[in-house]
MOPAC internal coordinates of N, CA, C and O (Angstrom, degrees):
PM7 1SCF
backbone

  N    0.0000 0     0.00 0     0.00 0    0    0    0
  C    1.3722 1     0.00 0     0.00 0    1    0    0
  C    1.5882 1   114.92 1     0.00 0    2    1    0
  O    1.2310 1   123.17 1   145.34 1    3    2    1
  N    1.3888 1   111.53 1   -34.66 1    3    2    1
  C    1.5321 1   116.86 1   175.69 1    5    3    2
  C    1.3953 1   108.48 1   -66.28 1    6    5    3
  O    1.2310 1   116.03 1   139.09 1    7    6    5
  N    1.3379 1   125.15 1   -40.91 1    7    6    5
  C    1.4246 1   127.31 1  -179.44 1    9    7    6
  C    1.4624 1   108.55 1   -63.68 1   10    9    7
  O    1.2310 1   116.38 1   143.27 1   11   10    9
  N    1.3176 1   124.48 1   -36.73 1   11   10    9
  C    1.4806 1   123.60 1   176.25 1   13   11   10
  C    1.4651 1   109.70 1   -65.10 1   14   13   11
  O    1.2310 1   118.45 1   141.61 1   15   14   13
  N    1.2815 1   120.57 1   -38.39 1   15   14   13
  C    1.4963 1   126.14 1  -177.05 1   17   15   14
  C    1.5094 1   106.11 1   -68.68 1   18   17   15
  O    1.2310 1   120.19 1   138.45 1   19   18   17
  N    1.2919 1   117.23 1   -41.55 1   19   18   17
  C    1.5145 1   118.66 1   178.79 1   21   19   18
  C    1.5207 1   109.16 1   -66.39 1   22   21   19
  O    1.2310 1   118.65 1   135.24 1   23   22   21
  N    1.3046 1   120.18 1   -44.76 1   23   22   21
  C    1.4396 1   120.71 1  -178.54 1   25   23   22
  C    1.5510 1   115.80 1   -69.76 1   26   25   23
  O    1.2310 1   120.32 1   139.57 1   27   26   25
  N    1.3072 1   116.99 1   -40.43 1   27   26   25
  C    1.4019 1   120.50 1  -165.65 1   29   27   26
  C    1.5159 1   111.09 1  -119.12 1   30   29   27
  O    1.2310 1   117.94 1   176.02 1   31   30   29
  N    1.3237 1   121.53 1    -3.98 1   31   30   29
  C    1.4684 1   121.93 1  -174.93 1   33   31   30
  C    1.4213 1   113.36 1    85.86 1   34   33   31
  O    1.2310 1   118.71 1    -2.39 1   35   34   33
  N    1.2550 1   120.06 1   177.61 1   35   34   33
  C    1.5037 1   121.80 1   178.60 1   37   35   34
  C    1.4966 1   107.23 1  -119.84 1   38   37   35
  O    1.2310 1   121.76 1   -54.15 1   39   38   37
  N    1.3457 1   114.23 1   125.85 1   39   38   37
  C    1.4956 1   123.55 1   168.93 1   41   39   38
  C    1.5292 1   105.00 1  -157.00 1   42   41   39
  O    1.2310 1   122.67 1    -1.55 1   43   42   41
  N    1.2857 1   112.50 1   178.45 1   43   42   41
  C    1.4945 1   118.68 1  -171.82 1   45   43   42
  C    1.5274 1   108.49 1   -64.33 1   46   45   43
  O    1.2310 1   119.13 1   148.48 1   47   46   45
  N    1.3244 1   119.26 1   -31.52 1   47   46   45
  C    1.4685 1   121.58 1  -178.47 1   49   47   46
  C    1.5136 1   114.81 1   -74.01 1   50   49   47
  O    1.2310 1   119.36 1   160.10 1   51   50   49
  N    1.3108 1   118.83 1   -19.90 1   51   50   49
  C    1.3689 1   121.09 1  -177.91 1   53   51   50
  C    1.5968 1   117.25 1   -69.60 1   54   53   51
  O    1.2310 1   123.99 1   145.42 1   55   54   53
  N    1.3688 1   109.96 1   -34.58 1   55   54   53
  C    1.4084 1   114.65 1   174.93 1   57   55   54
  C    1.5562 1   116.10 1   -66.24 1   58   57   55
  O    1.2310 1   123.75 1   142.09 1   59   58   57
  N    1.3928 1   110.41 1   -37.91 1   59   58   57
  C    1.4383 1   116.94 1  -177.97 1   61   59   58
  C    1.5900 1   107.89 1   -71.77 1   62   61   59
  O    1.2310 1   120.34 1   152.54 1   63   62   61
  N    1.3332 1   116.96 1   -27.46 1   63   62   61
  C    1.4642 1   116.43 1   178.38 1   65   63   62
  C    1.5456 1   115.28 1   -86.62 1   66   65   63
  O    1.2310 1   120.58 1   170.30 1   67   66   65
  N    1.2738 1   116.49 1    -9.70 1   67   66   65
  C    1.3865 1   121.85 1  -171.00 1   69   67   66
  C    1.4944 1   115.19 1   -57.18 1   70   69   67
  O    1.2310 1   121.69 1   126.59 1   71   70   69
  N    1.3664 1   114.37 1   -53.41 1   71   70   69
  C    1.4420 1   122.53 1   176.45 1   73   71   70
  C    1.4227 1   113.03 1   -54.15 1   74   73   71
  O    1.2310 1   116.21 1   121.38 1   75   74   73
  N    1.3584 1   124.81 1   -58.62 1   75   74   73
  C    1.4176 1   121.63 1   178.22 1   77   75   74
  C    1.4427 1   114.80 1   -58.14 1   78   77   75
  O    1.2310 1   117.72 1   142.55 1   79   78   77
  N    1.3138 1   121.95 1   -37.45 1   79   78   77
  C    1.4824 1   121.71 1   178.51 1   81   79   78
  C    1.5281 1   113.40 1   -65.64 1   82   81   79
  O    1.2310 1   121.01 1   142.27 1   83   82   81
  N    1.3819 1   115.68 1   -37.73 1   83   82   81
  C    1.4288 1   122.28 1   179.29 1   85   83   82
  C    1.5872 1   109.48 1   -65.04 1   86   85   83
  O    1.2310 1   121.35 1   136.67 1   87   86   85
  N    1.2999 1   115.01 1   -43.33 1   87   86   85
  C    1.5587 1   120.50 1   177.36 1   89   87   86
  C    1.5720 1   102.18 1   -61.83 1   90   89   87
  O    1.2310 1   120.26 1   135.40 1   91   90   89
  N    1.3352 1   117.11 1   -44.60 1   91   90   89
  C    1.4897 1   118.35 1  -174.21 1   93   91   90
  C    1.5527 1   109.24 1   -60.69 1   94   93   91
  O    1.2310 1   120.64 1   132.46 1   95   94   93
  N    1.3955 1   116.38 1   -47.54 1   95   94   93
  C    1.3614 1   120.93 1   177.20 1   97   95   94
  C    1.5711 1   117.15 1   -60.19 1   98   97   95
  O    1.2310 1   122.50 1   139.72 1   99   98   97
  N    1.3572 1   112.82 1   -40.28 1   99   98   97
  C    1.5001 1   114.72 1   177.12 1  101   99   98
  C    1.5329 1   112.64 1   -70.51 1  102  101   99
  O    1.2310 1   120.53 1   150.43 1  103  102  101
  N    1.1878 1   116.59 1   -29.57 1  103  102  101
  C    1.5037 1   117.83 1   173.46 1  105  103  102
  C    1.5073 1   114.30 1   -68.33 1  106  105  103
  O    1.2310 1   123.82 1   141.12 1  107  106  105
  N    1.2736 1   110.29 1   -38.88 1  107  106  105
  C    1.5950 1   114.79 1   178.89 1  109  107  106
  C    1.4941 1   117.94 1   -88.34 1  110  109  107
  O    1.2310 1   120.40 1   172.34 1  111  110  109
  N    1.3194 1   116.84 1    -7.66 1  111  110  109
  C    1.4669 1   118.56 1   179.08 1  113  111  110
  C    1.5303 1   101.58 1   -64.77 1  114  113  111
  O    1.2310 1   120.81 1   -47.48 1  115  114  113
  N    1.2667 1   116.05 1   132.52 1  115  114  113
  C    1.4356 1   123.83 1  -175.76 1  117  115  114
  C    1.4668 1   115.78 1    89.76 1  118  117  115
  O    1.2310 1   117.55 1   167.26 1  119  118  117
  N    1.2898 1   122.26 1   -12.74 1  119  118  117
  C    1.4555 1   121.47 1   177.94 1  121  119  118
  C    1.5011 1   105.55 1   -84.23 1  122  121  119
  O    1.2310 1   120.09 1   -96.65 1  123  122  121
  N    1.3097 1   117.44 1    83.35 1  123  122  121
  C    1.3997 1   120.65 1  -176.35 1  125  123  122
  C    1.4655 1   122.52 1  -118.13 1  126  125  123
  O    1.2310 1   122.52 1   176.34 1  127  126  125
  N    1.4467 1   112.79 1    -3.66 1  127  126  125
  C    1.4860 1   114.07 1  -174.79 1  129  127  126
  C    1.4665 1   109.11 1   -89.91 1  130  129  127
  O    1.2310 1   121.34 1   -41.39 1  131  130  129
  N    1.3262 1   115.04 1   138.61 1  131  130  129
  C    1.4141 1   125.66 1   179.49 1  133  131  130
  C    1.5161 1   108.54 1  -111.72 1  134  133  131
  O    1.2310 1   119.19 1   -25.67 1  135  134  133
  N    1.2963 1   119.14 1   154.33 1  135  134  133
  C    1.4971 1   126.76 1  -176.02 1  137  135  134
  C    1.5789 1   110.89 1   -53.20 1  138  137  135
  O    1.2310 1   122.64 1   -11.53 1  139  138  137
  N    1.3075 1   112.55 1   168.47 1  139  138  137
  C    1.4985 1   123.33 1   176.57 1  141  139  138
  C    1.4542 1   117.24 1    57.75 1  142  141  139
  O    1.2310 1   118.79 1  -153.67 1  143  142  141
  N    1.3059 1   119.91 1    26.33 1  143  142  141
  C    1.5190 1   122.17 1   171.62 1  145  143  142
  C    1.5369 1   106.73 1    84.38 1  146  145  143
  O    1.2310 1   114.72 1   177.35 1  147  146  145
  N    1.2803 1   127.60 1    -2.65 1  147  146  145
  C    1.4321 1   124.31 1   179.50 1  149  147  146
  C    1.5525 1   106.38 1   -88.24 1  150  149  147
  O    1.2310 1   121.54 1   -50.16 1  151  150  149
  N    1.2966 1   114.66 1   129.84 1  151  150  149
  C    1.4241 1   116.84 1  -175.43 1  153  151  150
  C    1.5983 1   110.53 1  -124.70 1  154  153  151
  O    1.2310 1   123.29 1   -35.32 1  155  154  153
  N    1.2877 1   111.29 1   144.68 1  155  154  153
  C    1.4447 1   117.06 1   172.82 1  157  155  154
  C    1.5772 1   106.55 1   -90.73 1  158  157  155
  O    1.2310 1   118.56 1   -44.16 1  159  158  157
  N    1.2964 1   120.34 1   135.84 1  159  158  157
  C    1.4705 1   123.87 1  -178.64 1  161  159  158
  C    1.4846 1   112.84 1  -101.20 1  162  161  159
  O    1.2310 1   121.77 1  -166.54 1  163  162  161
  N    1.3091 1   114.22 1    13.46 1  163  162  161
  C    1.5559 1   120.32 1   174.69 1  165  163  162
  C    1.5215 1   110.42 1  -110.42 1  166  165  163
  O    1.2310 1   119.78 1   -27.20 1  167  166  165
  N    1.3420 1   118.02 1   152.80 1  167  166  165
  C    1.4411 1   111.78 1   171.15 1  169  167  166
  C    1.5518 1   110.79 1   -78.50 1  170  169  167
  O    1.2310 1   117.66 1   -10.77 1  171  170  169
  N    1.2930 1   122.06 1   169.23 1  171  170  169
  C    1.4147 1   128.27 1  -178.83 1  173  171  170
  C    1.5494 1   106.31 1   -54.31 1  174  173  171
  O    1.2310 1   119.01 1   125.46 1  175  174  173
  N    1.2854 1   119.50 1   -54.54 1  175  174  173
  C    1.4094 1   121.54 1  -175.80 1  177  175  174
  C    1.5336 1   112.30 1   -58.48 1  178  177  175
  O    1.2310 1   120.86 1   133.18 1  179  178  177
  N    1.3574 1   115.97 1   -46.82 1  179  178  177
  C    1.4473 1   119.32 1  -179.66 1  181  179  178
  C    1.4953 1   112.49 1   -62.48 1  182  181  179
  O    1.2310 1   120.43 1   143.49 1  183  182  181
  N    1.2802 1   116.78 1   -36.51 1  183  182  181
  C    1.4997 1   120.63 1   177.51 1  185  183  182
  C    1.5817 1   111.88 1   -69.10 1  186  185  183
  O    1.2310 1   122.83 1   145.95 1  187  186  185
  N    1.3487 1   112.17 1   -34.05 1  187  186  185
  C    1.5055 1   120.11 1   175.80 1  189  187  186
  C    1.5575 1   111.57 1   -62.66 1  190  189  187
  O    1.2310 1   122.94 1   130.63 1  191  190  189
  N    1.3548 1   111.97 1   -49.37 1  191  190  189
  C    1.4361 1   122.86 1  -178.92 1  193  191  190
  C    1.5016 1   107.03 1   -60.18 1  194  193  191
  O    1.2310 1   116.45 1   133.51 1  195  194  193
  N    1.2441 1   124.34 1   -46.49 1  195  194  193
  C    1.3936 1   128.88 1  -178.62 1  197  195  194
  C    1.5918 1   110.41 1   -56.88 1  198  197  195
  O    1.2310 1   118.87 1   151.97 1  199  198  197
  N    1.2706 1   119.75 1   -28.03 1  199  198  197
  C    1.4722 1   121.96 1   177.54 1  201  199  198
  C    1.4557 1   117.04 1   -94.81 1  202  201  199
  O    1.2310 1   119.07 1  -166.22 1  203  202  201
  N    1.3525 1   119.39 1    13.78 1  203  202  201
  C    1.4009 1   122.62 1   169.03 1  205  203  202
  C    1.4714 1   117.52 1   -49.19 1  206  205  203
  O    1.2310 1   118.63 1   140.88 1  207  206  205
  N    1.3573 1   120.21 1   -39.12 1  207  206  205
  C    1.4334 1   123.91 1  -178.99 1  209  207  206
  C    1.5347 1   110.17 1   -66.04 1  210  209  207
  O    1.2310 1   120.29 1   163.81 1  211  210  209
  N    1.3283 1   117.05 1   -16.19 1  211  210  209
  C    1.4858 1   120.01 1  -176.92 1  213  211  210
  C    1.5514 1   107.98 1   -93.50 1  214  213  211
  O    1.2310 1   117.15 1   174.57 1  215  214  213
  N    1.2167 1   123.04 1    -5.43 1  215  214  213
  C    1.4270 1   127.15 1  -171.35 1  217  215  214
  C    1.5697 1   109.71 1   -46.42 1  218  217  215
  O    1.2310 1   120.19 1   130.13 1  219  218  217
  N    1.3004 1   117.23 1   -49.87 1  219  218  217
  C    1.5396 1   115.96 1  -177.14 1  221  219  218
  C    1.5224 1   114.18 1   -66.39 1  222  221  219
  O    1.2310 1   120.55 1   150.91 1  223  222  221
  N    1.3921 1   116.56 1   -29.09 1  223  222  221
  C    1.4351 1   119.69 1  -172.65 1  225  223  222
  C    1.5018 1   108.89 1   -84.13 1  226  225  223
  O    1.2310 1   117.96 1   162.70 1  227  226  225
  N    1.3077 1   121.49 1   -17.30 1  227  226  225
  C    1.5590 1   120.17 1   175.73 1  229  227  226
  C    1.4760 1   112.94 1  -114.96 1  230  229  227
  O    1.2310 1   119.51 1  -162.71 1  231  230  229
  N    1.3467 1   118.54 1    17.29 1  231  230  229
  C    1.4998 1   117.84 1   172.80 1  233  231  230
  C    1.5803 1   108.58 1   -71.99 1  234  233  231
  O    1.2310 1   120.05 1   -36.79 1  235  234  233
  N    1.2388 1   117.51 1   143.21 1  235  234  233
  C    1.5023 1   120.96 1   179.01 1  237  235  234
  C    1.5182 1   108.89 1   -49.49 1  238  237  235
  O    1.2310 1   121.90 1   -45.23 1  239  238  237
  N    1.3784 1   113.97 1   134.77 1  239  238  237
  C    1.4291 1   119.93 1   173.39 1  241  239  238
  C    1.6010 1   113.89 1    70.83 1  242  241  239
  O    1.2310 1   120.75 1  -171.93 1  243  242  241
  N    1.3344 1   116.17 1     8.07 1  243  242  241
  C    1.4111 1   118.39 1  -178.58 1  245  243  242
  C    1.5282 1   112.67 1   -75.64 1  246  245  243
  O    1.2310 1   121.50 1   -35.72 1  247  246  245
  N    1.3135 1   114.73 1   144.28 1  247  246  245
  C    1.5530 1   119.51 1   177.94 1  249  247  246
  C    1.6144 1   105.65 1  -112.98 1  250  249  247
  O    1.2310 1   121.91 1  -171.20 1  251  250  249
  N    1.3189 1   113.94 1     8.80 1  251  250  249
  C    1.4803 1   113.70 1  -171.47 1  253  251  250
  C    1.6196 1   103.14 1   -87.72 1  254  253  251
  O    1.2310 1   123.93 1   -50.48 1  255  254  253
  N    1.3422 1   110.07 1   129.52 1  255  254  253
  C    1.5429 1   114.03 1   178.97 1  257  255  254
  C    1.5078 1   111.55 1   -73.58 1  258  257  255
  O    1.2310 1   120.61 1   -18.96 1  259  258  257
  N    1.2537 1   116.43 1   161.04 1  259  258  257
  C    1.5034 1   116.87 1   176.03 1  261  259  258
  C    1.5320 1   115.09 1   -63.50 1  262  261  259
  O    1.2310 1   121.19 1   -43.39 1  263  262  261
  N    1.1940 1   115.32 1   136.61 1  263  262  261
  C    1.5129 1   118.74 1   177.91 1  265  263  262
  C    1.5082 1   110.60 1   -74.82 1  266  265  263
  O    1.2310 1   119.75 1   -13.10 1  267  266  265
  N    1.3592 1   118.09 1   166.90 1  267  266  265
  C    1.3579 1   122.75 1   173.48 1  269  267  266
  C    1.5621 1   114.58 1   -58.11 1  270  269  267
  O    1.2310 1   121.30 1   142.14 1  271  270  269
  N    1.3581 1   115.12 1   -37.86 1  271  270  269
  C    1.3875 1   123.71 1   178.15 1  273  271  270
  C    1.7083 1   108.86 1   -64.81 1  274  273  271
  O    1.2310 1   123.01 1   136.05 1  275  274  273
  N    1.2544 1   111.83 1   -43.95 1  275  274  273
  C    1.4429 1   117.92 1   171.51 1  277  275  274
  C    1.5010 1   115.41 1   -55.58 1  278  277  275
  O    1.2310 1   120.21 1   130.03 1  279  278  277
  N    1.3068 1   117.20 1   -49.97 1  279  278  277
  C    1.4836 1   124.77 1  -177.51 1  281  279  278
  C    1.5377 1   106.87 1   -64.77 1  282  281  279
  O    1.2310 1   119.35 1   141.99 1  283  282  281
  N    1.2885 1   118.84 1   -38.01 1  283  282  281
  C    1.4820 1   123.66 1  -179.84 1  285  283  282
  C    1.5962 1   105.01 1   -67.22 1  286  285  283
  O    1.2310 1   118.68 1   140.74 1  287  286  285
  N    1.2322 1   120.12 1   -39.26 1  287  286  285
  C    1.4154 1   125.44 1   178.73 1  289  287  286
  C    1.5508 1   109.81 1   -64.00 1  290  289  287
  O    1.2310 1   120.03 1   134.38 1  291  290  289
  N    1.2955 1   117.55 1   -45.62 1  291  290  289
  C    1.4661 1   121.44 1  -176.59 1  293  291  290
  C    1.5108 1   107.19 1   -65.61 1  294  293  291
  O    1.2310 1   120.12 1   135.04 1  295  294  293
  N    1.3146 1   117.37 1   -44.96 1  295  294  293
  C    1.4208 1   115.60 1   179.05 1  297  295  294
  C    1.4248 1   117.62 1   -63.10 1  298  297  295
  O    1.2310 1   121.81 1   142.38 1  299  298  297
  N    1.3758 1   114.14 1   -37.62 1  299  298  297
  C    1.5484 1   119.71 1   177.21 1  301  299  298
  C    1.4358 1   113.16 1   -68.67 1  302  301  299
  O    1.2310 1   119.73 1   145.85 1  303  302  301
  N    1.4003 1   118.12 1   -34.15 1  303  302  301
  C    1.4042 1   121.81 1   176.17 1  305  303  302
  C    1.4213 1   118.78 1   -64.30 1  306  305  303
  O    1.2310 1   122.41 1   136.54 1  307  306  305
  N    1.4166 1   113.00 1   -43.46 1  307  306  305
  C    1.4722 1   119.57 1   177.36 1  309  307  306
  C    1.4997 1   110.51 1    94.13 1  310  309  307
  O    1.2310 1   121.40 1   -22.76 1  311  310  309
  N    1.2832 1   114.92 1   157.24 1  311  310  309
  C    1.3498 1   126.73 1   176.08 1  313  311  310
  C    1.5790 1   118.89 1   -59.19 1  314  313  311
  O    1.2310 1   119.21 1   132.07 1  315  314  313
  N    1.3192 1   119.12 1   -47.93 1  315  314  313
  C    1.4534 1   118.06 1   177.41 1  317  315  314
  C    1.4673 1   112.04 1   -60.86 1  318  317  315
  O    1.2310 1   117.52 1   140.60 1  319  318  317
  N    1.3156 1   122.33 1   -39.40 1  319  318  317
  C    1.5099 1   119.79 1  -178.02 1  321  319  318
  C    1.4902 1   111.17 1   -74.95 1  322  321  319
  O    1.2310 1   119.71 1   142.96 1  323  322  321
  N    1.3810 1   118.15 1   -37.04 1  323  322  321
  C    1.4655 1   118.79 1   176.19 1  325  323  322
  C    1.5907 1   106.83 1   -61.07 1  326  325  323
  O    1.2310 1   118.98 1   139.28 1  327  326  325
  N    1.2734 1   119.55 1   -40.72 1  327  326  325
  C    1.4205 1   119.04 1  -174.21 1  329  327  326
  C    1.5709 1   108.50 1   -73.83 1  330  329  327
  O    1.2310 1   117.22 1   150.99 1  331  330  329
  N    1.3674 1   122.90 1   -29.01 1  331  330  329
  C    1.4360 1   124.52 1   168.56 1  333  331  330
  C    1.4978 1   107.96 1   -54.60 1  334  333  331
  O    1.2310 1   120.20 1   130.60 1  335  334  333
  N    1.3222 1   117.22 1   -49.40 1  335  334  333
  C    1.4706 1   119.91 1  -177.23 1  337  335  334
  C    1.4774 1   112.39 1   -64.35 1  338  337  335
  O    1.2310 1   119.89 1   124.64 1  339  338  337
  N    1.3757 1   117.81 1   -55.36 1  339  338  337
  C    1.4995 1   117.37 1  -172.91 1  341  339  338
  C    1.4813 1   113.66 1   -74.84 1  342  341  339
  O    1.2310 1   118.54 1   159.74 1  343  342  341
  N    1.2913 1   120.39 1   -20.26 1  343  342  341
  C    1.6095 1   121.38 1  -179.39 1  345  343  342
  C    1.5661 1   105.29 1   -94.16 1  346  345  343
  O    1.2310 1   118.62 1   170.56 1  347  346  345
  N    1.3080 1   120.24 1    -9.44 1  347  346  345
  C    1.4503 1   119.68 1  -177.27 1  349  347  346
  C    1.5735 1   114.26 1   -81.90 1  350  349  347
  O    1.2310 1   119.30 1    10.59 1  351  350  349
  N    1.2960 1   118.94 1  -169.41 1  351  350  349
  C    1.4109 1   119.88 1   171.71 1  353  351  350
  C    1.5075 1   117.39 1   -54.66 1  354  353  351
  O    1.2310 1   119.55 1   -24.00 1  355  354  353
  N    1.2470 1   118.47 1   156.00 1  355  354  353
  C    1.5202 1   121.50 1   178.94 1  357  355  354
  C    1.4591 1   113.92 1   -53.39 1  358  357  355
  O    1.2310 1   120.96 1   -36.67 1  359  358  357
  N    1.4001 1   115.78 1   143.33 1  359  358  357
  C    1.4080 1   120.51 1   174.54 1  361  359  358
  C    1.5056 1   106.11 1  -113.85 1  362  361  359
  O    1.2310 1   119.87 1   -56.94 1  363  362  361
  N    1.2914 1   117.85 1   123.06 1  363  362  361
  C    1.4929 1   122.47 1   179.16 1  365  363  362
  C    1.5103 1   109.13 1   -52.25 1  366  365  363
  O    1.2310 1   118.72 1   -50.76 1  367  366  365
  N    1.3110 1   120.04 1   129.24 1  367  366  365
  C    1.4856 1   125.46 1   171.92 1  369  367  366
  C    1.5344 1   108.45 1    87.43 1  370  369  367
  O    1.2310 1   118.19 1  -174.14 1  371  370  369
  N    1.3044 1   121.06 1     5.86 1  371  370  369
  C    1.4724 1   118.30 1   179.96 1  373  371  370
  C    1.4993 1   111.82 1  -122.17 1  374  373  371
  O    1.2310 1   120.12 1   -52.64 1  375  374  373
  N    1.2274 1   117.37 1   127.36 1  375  374  373
  C    1.4707 1   126.60 1   176.58 1  377  375  374
  C    1.5721 1   105.90 1   -86.01 1  378  377  375
  O    1.2310 1   120.75 1   -68.23 1  379  378  377
  N    1.3267 1   116.18 1   111.77 1  379  378  377
  C    1.5236 1   119.91 1  -174.15 1  381  379  378
  C    1.4988 1   111.51 1   -62.97 1  382  381  379
  O    1.2310 1   121.01 1   145.70 1  383  382  381
  N    1.3302 1   115.67 1   -34.30 1  383  382  381
  C    1.5732 1   115.24 1   179.71 1  385  383  382
  C    1.5101 1   111.01 1   -66.34 1  386  385  383
  O    1.2310 1   123.21 1   138.78 1  387  386  385
  N    1.3189 1   111.45 1   -41.22 1  387  386  385
  C    1.4798 1   115.17 1   178.65 1  389  387  386
  C    1.5334 1   111.12 1   -64.20 1  390  389  387
  O    1.2310 1   119.90 1   140.90 1  391  390  389
  N    1.3577 1   117.80 1   -39.10 1  391  390  389
  C    1.3949 1   120.34 1  -178.23 1  393  391  390
  C    1.5664 1   110.53 1   -68.23 1  394  393  391
  O    1.2310 1   120.24 1   144.45 1  395  394  393
  N    1.3186 1   117.15 1   -35.55 1  395  394  393
  C    1.5134 1   123.08 1   174.68 1  397  395  394
  C    1.4343 1   111.07 1   -61.31 1  398  397  395
  O    1.2310 1   118.58 1   152.96 1  399  398  397
  N    1.3211 1   120.31 1   -27.04 1  399  398  397
  C    1.5525 1   123.08 1  -173.11 1  401  399  398
  C    1.5979 1   110.58 1   -90.55 1  402  401  399
  O    1.2310 1   120.17 1   171.20 1  403  402  401
  N    1.3681 1   117.28 1    -8.80 1  403  402  401
  C    1.4277 1   122.17 1  -179.56 1  405  403  402
  C    1.5735 1   110.49 1   -57.49 1  406  405  403
  O    1.2310 1   116.80 1   135.23 1  407  406  405
  N    1.2780 1   123.69 1   -44.77 1  407  406  405
  C    1.4967 1   121.02 1  -179.24 1  409  407  406
  C    1.5208 1   108.64 1   -57.42 1  410  409  407
  O    1.2310 1   119.32 1   132.89 1  411  410  409
  N    1.3145 1   118.91 1   -47.11 1  411  410  409
  C    1.3592 1   123.57 1  -175.86 1  413  411  410
  C    1.5838 1   111.32 1   -64.20 1  414  413  411
  O    1.2310 1   121.63 1   136.76 1  415  414  413
  N    1.3681 1   114.49 1   -43.24 1  415  414  413
  C    1.4873 1   117.77 1  -178.09 1  417  415  414
  C    1.4749 1   110.68 1   -73.29 1  418  417  415
  O    1.2310 1   119.05 1   158.46 1  419  418  417
  N    1.3328 1   119.42 1   -21.54 1  419  418  417
  C    1.4248 1   123.77 1  -178.95 1  421  419  418
  C    1.6223 1   111.47 1   -98.00 1  422  421  419
  O    1.2310 1   121.49 1  -179.42 1  423  422  421
  N    1.2797 1   114.76 1     0.58 1  423  422  421
  C    1.4064 1   123.56 1   179.30 1  425  423  422
  C    1.5914 1   111.09 1    57.96 1  426  425  423
  O    1.2310 1   122.23 1  -135.25 1  427  426  425
  N    1.3057 1   113.33 1    44.75 1  427  426  425
  C    1.4497 1   121.18 1   175.90 1  429  427  426
  C    1.4944 1   104.79 1   -94.10 1  430  429  427
  O    1.2310 1   116.92 1   -43.60 1  431  430  429
  N    1.2675 1   123.46 1   136.40 1  431  430  429
  C    1.4022 1   127.88 1  -179.44 1  433  431  430
  C    1.4820 1   112.21 1   -84.78 1  434  433  431
  O    1.2310 1   120.21 1  -120.19 1  435  434  433
  N    1.3212 1   117.21 1    59.81 1  435  434  433
  C    1.4993 1   120.24 1  -179.72 1  437  435  434
  C    1.6253 1   106.07 1   -99.78 1  438  437  435
  O    1.2310 1   123.07 1   -30.42 1  439  438  437
  N    1.3460 1   111.71 1   149.58 1  439  438  437
  C    1.4440 1   116.89 1   170.21 1  441  439  438
  C    1.5622 1   104.23 1   -74.01 1  442  441  439
  O    1.2310 1   121.23 1   -29.44 1  443  442  441
  N    1.3425 1   115.25 1   150.56 1  443  442  441
  C    1.4272 1   119.89 1   175.66 1  445  443  442
  C    1.5448 1   112.06 1   -55.33 1  446  445  443
  O    1.2310 1   121.14 1   -37.74 1  447  446  445
  N    1.3018 1   115.42 1   142.26 1  447  446  445
  C    1.5325 1   116.08 1   179.03 1  449  447  446
  C    1.5074 1   112.60 1   -65.14 1  450  449  447
  O    1.2310 1   118.66 1   144.43 1  451  450  449
  N    1.3266 1   120.16 1   -35.57 1  451  450  449
  C    1.4447 1   125.60 1   178.81 1  453  451  450
  C    1.5478 1   107.69 1   -53.98 1  454  453  451
  O    1.2310 1   118.66 1   144.42 1  455  454  453
  N    1.3707 1   120.16 1   -35.58 1  455  454  453
  C    1.4331 1   122.42 1  -177.09 1  457  455  454
  C    1.4557 1   115.38 1   -64.32 1  458  457  455
  O    1.2310 1   121.12 1   156.33 1  459  458  457
  N    1.3174 1   115.46 1   -23.67 1  459  458  457
  C    1.4855 1   122.48 1  -177.76 1  461  459  458
  C    1.5271 1   114.39 1   -85.23 1  462  461  459
  O    1.2310 1   117.92 1   176.57 1  463  462  461
  N    1.2375 1   121.57 1    -3.43 1  463  462  461
  C    1.4718 1   126.01 1   177.94 1  465  463  462
  C    1.4845 1   111.13 1   -68.30 1  466  465  463
  O    1.2310 1   120.10 1   180.00 1  467  466  465

């Protein structure tokens, strides 16, 4: 529950979404392989936690640019794990299109995630 509050803030809707989100995370933990032999070596949950510094930059309708901490997290996470996150099931509070743009905004030399499908 504390992780959910860190990721999505605290409001009355967070508690009602906690159980379905945790089931979602448990189902996806371990779904880390991406096409064409490129593999993410983190669990889905671990990759998601690494991107907490990017929360403000990927919130729907956000105009906040990614912070240096966010960019460092993107580069450390790597392209395969980022693609697992952005090509996987929806994540509450995350705009996928904005998440796909993070490598470019952070000057990370990643191939686009769409190219890996």
